[in-house]
N, C-alpha and C positions, 0 to 999 in steps of 0.2 A: 881425746875430750881432755879437757881441762879446766880446774873451777878455781878459781882467785875467792879466797876466805878473808874476812877482816876481823880481827877478833877486838873486842872491846869489853873493858867495865862497866856496865851501865847500872843505873839505880833499879831496885827491885820492884819497883813500878811501872818500870818500861816495858810495853808490849809490843809495840811499833816505832818504827824509825821516826816516824811523825811524832811521836811522845818524847823526842830526847830533847831536852831542854837547849837553847841556842847558847847559852853560856856553859855548858856541859863540859868539861875537863877531864877524860877518865882516868883513872889510877893507873901505873904502871902495874902490866901482869906478871911481871917479876923475871926472873932469870931466862935468859934463854932455853938453858937445859930442860927447866920444869916446866913450860910452855910447851915444848916438842913432847916431854914424855906425856903431859895431859893431853896433846893432841893425838898423839899414837894410842893412848888407853880409849880415848873416845872414839879413834876410826883405826880398827887396828890394820888394815890394809893397806895406808896411807904410804907413801913412799916420799921419804925426807930425806933421802940419800944425796940430794944437790942440795950445798950448802946456800946456793943463790935463790934458792926456792922454799927452801924450809928452813 
């Protein structure tokens, strides 16, 4: 099994996909290594060894 995940910075008051404003442009998440470190911290068992995936 595999999962696809989309990470976005959203306004604090958004609680569902339907609430995302049509004109919303998300801020950048940050440098790749910081994002991968945050994902690894949140999901310790995640396999990010393939650079095409993670």
